[in-house]
C-alpha positions as CSV (number, residue, x, y, z in Angstrom):
1,M,-1.5,2.2,-21.5
2,E,-4.9,3.5,-22.7
3,I,-6.8,5.4,-20.0
4,K,-10.2,3.6,-19.8
5,Y,-12.6,3.1,-17.0
6,N,-16.2,2.0,-16.4
7,P,-18.4,5.2,-16.3
8,N,-20.8,3.5,-14.0
9,Y,-18.1,3.7,-11.2
10,P,-16.3,7.0,-11.8
11,S,-15.0,7.5,-8.3
12,I,-13.3,5.5,-5.5
13,D,-16.4,6.0,-3.4
14,D,-18.4,4.3,-6.1
15,L,-16.0,1.4,-6.0
16,R,-16.1,1.2,-2.2
17,N,-19.9,1.0,-2.2
18,R,-20.0,-1.7,-4.8
19,A,-17.2,-3.7,-3.1
20,K,-19.2,-3.5,0.2
21,K,-22.2,-5.2,-1.5
22,R,-20.2,-7.7,-3.4
23,I,-17.9,-9.4,-0.8
24,P,-18.6,-10.9,2.7
25,R,-18.7,-8.3,5.5
26,F,-15.8,-9.9,7.3
27,A,-13.6,-9.4,4.2
28,F,-14.8,-5.9,3.6
29,E,-14.3,-4.8,7.2
30,Y,-10.8,-6.3,7.2
31,L,-10.0,-4.1,4.2
32,D,-11.9,-1.0,5.3
33,G,-11.4,-0.9,9.1
34,G,-8.9,0.7,11.4
35,C,-7.9,0.2,15.0
36,N,-9.6,1.1,18.3
37,Q,-12.2,3.8,17.5
38,E,-10.9,4.3,14.0
39,I,-10.2,8.0,14.6
40,N,-6.9,8.1,12.7
41,L,-8.5,6.2,9.8
42,K,-10.8,9.1,9.2
43,K,-8.4,11.8,10.2
44,N,-5.8,10.6,7.6
45,T,-8.1,11.6,4.7
46,D,-9.8,14.5,6.4
47,D,-6.5,16.3,7.1
48,I,-5.3,15.8,3.5
49,R,-8.5,17.3,2.2
50,A,-8.3,20.3,4.5
51,L,-5.4,21.5,2.3
52,E,-6.2,23.9,-0.6
53,L,-4.4,24.6,-3.9
54,M,-4.2,27.8,-5.8
55,P,-4.9,27.8,-9.6
56,W,-3.1,30.1,-12.0
57,Y,-5.5,30.7,-14.9
58,L,-3.8,33.4,-16.9
59,K,-0.3,31.9,-17.3
60,D,1.0,30.5,-20.6
61,Y,0.4,26.8,-20.0
62,K,2.0,24.1,-22.2
63,G,0.4,21.1,-20.5
64,G,1.0,19.0,-17.4
65,N,3.7,16.3,-17.3
66,T,2.8,13.5,-14.8
67,K,5.8,11.4,-15.4
68,T,8.0,11.0,-12.3
69,E,11.6,9.8,-11.9
70,L,12.2,7.7,-8.7
71,F,15.2,5.5,-7.9
72,G,16.4,5.6,-11.6
73,H,13.0,4.6,-13.1
74,T,10.6,7.0,-14.8
75,Y,7.0,6.1,-13.8
76,D,4.0,7.3,-15.8
77,A,2.3,8.8,-12.6
78,P,3.4,9.9,-9.2
79,F,1.6,7.1,-7.3
80,G,1.9,3.4,-6.7
81,M,0.2,0.5,-5.0
82,A,1.0,0.2,-1.2
83,P,1.5,-3.3,0.3
84,I,-1.6,-5.1,1.6
85,G,-1.6,-8.4,3.3
86,L,-4.1,-11.2,2.5
87,Q,-5.3,-9.5,-0.7
88,G,-6.8,-12.8,-1.9
89,L,-9.2,-12.7,1.1
90,M,-10.9,-9.6,-0.4
91,W,-10.9,-10.9,-3.9
92,P,-9.4,-14.1,-5.4
93,R,-6.1,-13.5,-7.2
94,A,-6.2,-9.8,-6.3
95,T,-2.4,-9.7,-5.9
96,E,-1.9,-11.0,-9.4
97,I,-4.6,-8.7,-10.9
98,L,-3.1,-5.6,-9.3
99,S,0.5,-6.3,-9.9
100,K,-0.3,-6.9,-13.6
101,A,-2.3,-3.6,-13.8
102,A,0.6,-1.7,-12.1
103,F,3.0,-3.1,-14.6
104,D,0.8,-2.3,-17.6
105,H,0.4,1.3,-16.4
106,N,4.1,1.7,-15.4
107,I,3.5,2.5,-11.7
108,P,5.2,0.6,-8.8
109,F,3.5,-2.3,-7.0
110,I,4.8,-3.2,-3.5
111,L,4.3,-6.8,-2.6
112,S,3.7,-7.6,1.1
113,T,5.4,-10.5,2.8
114,V,2.0,-11.7,3.7
115,A,0.3,-11.2,0.3
116,T,-1.4,-14.1,-1.4
117,A,1.0,-14.4,-4.4
118,S,4.7,-15.3,-4.1
119,I,7.8,-13.2,-4.7
120,E,8.5,-15.2,-7.8
121,T,5.0,-15.0,-9.3
122,V,4.8,-11.2,-8.9
123,G,8.4,-10.8,-10.1
124,E,7.5,-12.7,-13.3
125,I,4.2,-10.7,-13.8
126,T,6.0,-7.3,-13.4
127,E,9.3,-8.4,-15.2
128,G,11.3,-7.6,-12.1
129,K,9.8,-4.1,-11.5
130,A,7.8,-4.7,-8.3
131,W,9.1,-3.7,-4.9
132,F,9.1,-6.1,-2.0
133,Q,8.0,-5.1,1.6
134,L,9.7,-7.1,4.3
135,Y,8.0,-8.0,7.6
136,H,11.2,-8.6,9.7
137,P,11.5,-12.3,10.7
138,T,12.6,-13.3,14.2
139,E,15.3,-15.6,12.7
140,N,18.0,-14.0,10.5
141,D,18.0,-17.2,8.3
142,L,14.5,-16.6,7.1
143,R,15.2,-12.9,6.7
144,D,18.1,-13.7,4.4
145,K,16.1,-16.2,2.4
146,L,13.4,-13.7,1.7
147,I,15.8,-11.0,0.7
148,T,17.7,-13.4,-1.5
149,R,14.5,-14.4,-3.3
150,A,13.6,-10.8,-3.9
151,A,17.1,-10.1,-5.3
152,E,17.0,-13.2,-7.5
153,S,13.6,-12.0,-8.9
154,E,15.2,-8.7,-9.7
155,Y,13.1,-6.5,-7.4
156,P,14.8,-3.1,-7.5
157,V,13.5,-1.8,-4.1
158,L,13.2,-3.4,-0.7
159,V,10.8,-1.8,1.8
160,I,11.3,-2.5,5.5
161,L,8.2,-2.2,7.6
162,S,8.7,-0.3,10.8
163,D,5.3,0.6,12.1
164,T,4.1,-2.7,13.4
165,P,6.0,-3.3,16.7
166,T,2.7,-4.9,17.8
167,F,-0.5,-5.8,16.1
168,G,-3.1,-3.0,16.3
169,Y,-6.2,-3.6,18.4
170,R,-8.9,-4.0,15.7
171,P,-12.4,-4.6,17.2
172,K,-14.0,-5.5,13.8
173,E,-11.4,-8.2,13.1
174,I,-11.8,-9.6,16.5
175,K,-15.6,-9.8,16.2
176,N,-15.3,-11.3,12.7
177,G,-12.8,-14.0,13.8
178,L,-9.9,-12.6,11.8
179,A,-7.7,-11.9,14.8
180,I,-4.8,-14.3,15.8
181,P,-5.7,-17.1,15.9
182,P,-8.4,-16.8,13.2
183,K,-11.7,-18.7,13.3
184,M,-14.7,-19.2,11.0
185,T,-17.9,-18.2,12.7
186,V,-21.5,-19.1,11.8
187,S,-22.0,-15.4,10.9
188,N,-19.1,-15.6,8.5
189,M,-20.5,-18.6,6.8
190,L,-23.8,-16.9,6.3
191,Q,-22.0,-13.9,4.8
192,I,-20.2,-16.2,2.3
193,L,-23.5,-17.6,1.2
194,G,-24.7,-14.1,0.7
195,S,-21.8,-13.4,-1.6
196,P,-22.1,-16.2,-4.3
197,N,-19.8,-14.6,-6.9
198,W,-17.0,-14.1,-4.4
199,A,-17.6,-17.6,-3.0
200,L,-17.5,-19.4,-6.4
201,R,-14.4,-17.5,-7.5
202,T,-12.7,-18.2,-4.1
203,L,-13.6,-21.9,-4.5
204,F,-12.1,-21.9,-8.0
205,A,-8.9,-20.0,-6.9
206,G,-8.5,-22.0,-3.7
207,Q,-8.2,-20.8,-0.1
208,P,-6.0,-17.7,0.3
209,E,-2.5,-18.6,1.4
210,F,0.6,-16.7,2.4
211,K,2.3,-17.9,-0.8
212,T,5.7,-16.3,-0.2
213,L,5.9,-17.9,3.2
214,K,4.4,-21.3,2.2
215,P,7.8,-23.1,1.9
216,Y,8.5,-22.3,5.6
217,I,5.1,-23.2,7.1
218,P,4.7,-26.8,8.3
219,K,2.3,-28.8,6.2
220,G,-1.2,-29.6,7.6
221,M,-1.1,-26.7,10.1
222,S,-4.5,-25.7,11.5
223,L,-5.7,-22.1,11.4
224,R,-5.1,-21.8,15.1
225,H,-1.5,-23.1,14.9
226,L,-0.9,-21.0,11.8
227,G,-1.7,-17.9,13.8
228,L,0.7,-19.0,16.6
229,F,3.4,-19.8,13.9
230,M,3.1,-16.2,12.4
231,N,3.4,-14.6,15.9
232,K,6.5,-16.7,16.6
233,T,8.1,-16.2,13.2
234,F,7.9,-12.4,12.9
235,T,9.0,-9.6,15.2
236,G,7.6,-6.2,14.5
237,R,9.9,-3.9,16.4
238,M,12.8,-2.6,14.3
239,N,16.0,-1.0,15.4
240,E,19.3,0.1,13.9
241,D,21.0,-3.3,14.6
242,K,18.3,-5.0,12.5
243,I,18.5,-2.5,9.6
244,K,22.3,-2.5,9.3
245,P,22.7,-6.1,8.0
246,I,19.9,-5.6,5.6
247,R,21.6,-2.5,4.2
248,D,24.8,-4.5,3.8
249,M,23.0,-7.4,2.1
250,W,20.6,-5.5,-0.1
251,K,22.3,-4.0,-3.2
252,G,19.2,-2.2,-4.5
253,K,17.4,0.8,-3.1
254,L,16.3,0.5,0.5
255,V,13.2,2.2,1.9
256,L,11.9,2.4,5.4
257,K,8.1,2.5,5.7
258,G,6.2,3.8,8.7
259,V,8.5,6.7,9.7
260,V,6.8,9.7,11.2
261,S,9.4,11.2,13.6
262,E,12.5,13.3,13.1
263,E,14.5,10.9,15.3
264,D,13.7,7.9,13.1
265,A,14.3,9.8,9.9
266,E,17.8,10.9,11.1
267,K,18.7,7.3,12.0
268,A,17.5,6.1,8.7
269,I,19.6,8.6,6.8
270,K,22.7,7.7,8.9
271,L,22.1,4.0,8.1
272,G,22.2,4.7,4.3
273,V,18.5,4.2,3.7
274,D,17.5,5.6,0.3
275,G,13.8,6.6,1.0
276,L,11.2,6.9,3.6
277,I,7.4,6.2,3.3
278,V,5.7,8.4,5.9
279,S,2.8,6.1,7.0
280,N,0.7,5.0,9.9
281,H,-0.4,1.8,8.3
282,G,-3.6,3.2,7.0
283,G,-4.8,4.0,10.5
284,R,-4.6,0.4,11.5
285,Q,-2.0,0.6,14.2
286,L,-2.0,3.8,16.4
287,D,-5.4,5.6,16.7
288,A,-3.8,8.3,18.9
289,G,-1.2,9.3,16.4
290,Q,-1.1,12.1,13.8
291,A,-2.6,12.0,10.4
292,T,0.2,11.2,8.0
293,I,0.1,14.6,6.1
294,K,1.4,16.4,9.2
295,P,4.7,14.6,9.8
296,L,5.1,14.4,6.0
297,T,5.2,18.2,5.7
298,N,7.8,18.5,8.5
299,L,10.0,15.6,7.3
300,A,10.0,16.8,3.7
301,D,11.0,20.3,4.8
302,K,13.8,19.1,7.0
303,Y,15.2,16.0,5.1
304,G,13.8,16.3,1.5
305,D,17.2,17.3,0.2
306,Q,18.9,14.2,1.8
307,I,16.5,11.3,1.1
308,K,13.4,10.5,-0.9
309,I,10.2,11.3,1.1
310,M,7.1,9.4,0.1
311,M,3.7,8.9,1.8
312,D,0.8,6.5,2.1
313,S,-2.3,6.3,4.4
314,G,-5.4,8.4,3.7
315,I,-4.9,9.1,0.0
316,R,-8.0,8.2,-1.9
317,S,-8.2,10.3,-5.1
318,G,-6.2,12.3,-7.7
319,P,-6.8,15.6,-5.8
320,D,-5.5,13.8,-2.6
321,I,-2.3,12.8,-4.5
322,A,-1.9,16.4,-5.7
323,R,-2.3,17.8,-2.2
324,T,0.2,15.3,-0.8
325,L,2.8,16.1,-3.5
326,A,2.2,19.9,-2.9
327,S,3.0,19.2,0.8
328,G,6.5,18.0,-0.1
329,A,6.2,14.3,-1.0
330,D,8.3,12.9,-3.8
331,F,5.8,10.1,-4.4
332,T,2.6,8.7,-3.1
333,F,1.1,5.2,-2.5
334,L,-2.5,4.1,-2.1
335,G,-3.8,0.8,-0.8
336,R,-7.5,0.5,-0.1
337,S,-8.5,2.4,-3.3
338,F,-7.0,-0.4,-5.5
339,M,-8.6,-3.1,-3.4
340,Y,-12.0,-1.5,-3.6
341,G,-11.5,-1.5,-7.4
342,V,-10.7,-5.2,-7.5
343,A,-13.4,-6.2,-5.1
344,A,-15.9,-4.2,-7.1
345,L,-15.0,-5.1,-10.6
346,G,-12.8,-8.2,-10.4
347,K,-10.2,-8.6,-13.1
348,S,-10.7,-5.1,-14.6
349,G,-10.6,-3.4,-11.2
350,G,-6.9,-2.6,-11.2
351,N,-6.8,-1.0,-14.6
352,H,-10.1,0.9,-13.8
353,T,-8.8,2.4,-10.6
354,I,-5.5,3.4,-12.0
355,S,-7.3,5.1,-14.9
356,I,-9.5,7.1,-12.5
357,L,-6.5,8.3,-10.5
358,K,-4.5,9.2,-13.6
359,T,-7.4,11.1,-15.1
360,Q,-8.2,12.9,-11.9
361,F,-4.5,13.9,-11.3
362,Q,-4.0,15.1,-14.9
363,Q,-7.1,17.2,-14.6
364,I,-5.8,18.8,-11.4
365,M,-2.5,19.6,-13.0
366,E,-4.3,21.3,-15.9
367,Q,-6.8,23.2,-13.7
368,L,-3.9,24.5,-11.6
369,G,-1.8,25.5,-14.6
370,C,1.0,23.3,-13.2
371,E,3.4,21.9,-15.8
372,E,5.7,19.8,-13.6
373,I,5.0,17.8,-10.4
374,S,7.9,19.6,-8.8
375,D,6.0,22.8,-9.1
376,L,3.0,21.7,-7.1
377,P,4.3,23.1,-3.8
378,K,4.1,26.6,-5.3
379,H,0.3,26.0,-5.6
380,L,-0.2,25.1,-1.9
381,I,-2.1,27.8,-0.1
């Protein structure tokens, strides 16, 4: 697809600033915030950007190839869209906008169990090329139904979430009434009135819903009871006994998201998992943990020849993608960056953000004199 972006917003920071002004504060802080003191939220990006790459200016350079083979598919760039819940809260129909942009640009889109478009809708938009991220249900019957729906919609990759054994303590969400159970405050209502474009589009699109889960949610349930239902329906803590039957049932590629320790990586390999996404949930779960780039480097070095090693959390730009790949990642995922784009520019936000990242990454490859993504580790200082 043609690389084209709005020159008025040439960076992810520009998109973030516009998004902050355009949507209600409670929606922006849900997207932008972390847990506790938000130390790891900031550290994720800072530690990536502390890395330096060495350019080779006098080599015979034939151009940089950004195409990347992953799980039997060749993507146009080494990055994709990480799963984000409640995308429609930040911007109406954001899930549909982003999944269509990802498909058009030939990069992977991961659909969250708690996104605001269904498995079937996104499967149709992406012609069966999206990945599905599973929050593990308490009941095996619901687990099997969700996995079956993903298989029937021809999703090639199933991603199991492992880094939410409990919901992170997020002060901004609590203050804004977005904790469980959620509530609408007077302050939130005033913020909505101050965001008329967002309000009108949300009114037109309808209140955000967990579309994939809608068939299993009792009708007429209040927000308070919906929160209780979600807490009862899903269990965050994963273990080998929960992964084994999923591996047996799922015939496509299986990825475990949230792995940061050698112990968990070794168990995943023994269970026949095809890939790991090193992640700390974007700094939203464990404020006292490491930035993702540190365990990535270790896990890629130890297990990169046995399993695909990917990373999300903290990546915000093309140079960040290059630094992460140079540190041993096979692939990268970004979440907030794409949501900033949609919240800032609406329907064109997905294409715009992908175009920025593709352009930035291509320029980094050319500046370094790096022809293949697999050669990026040679440029890491």
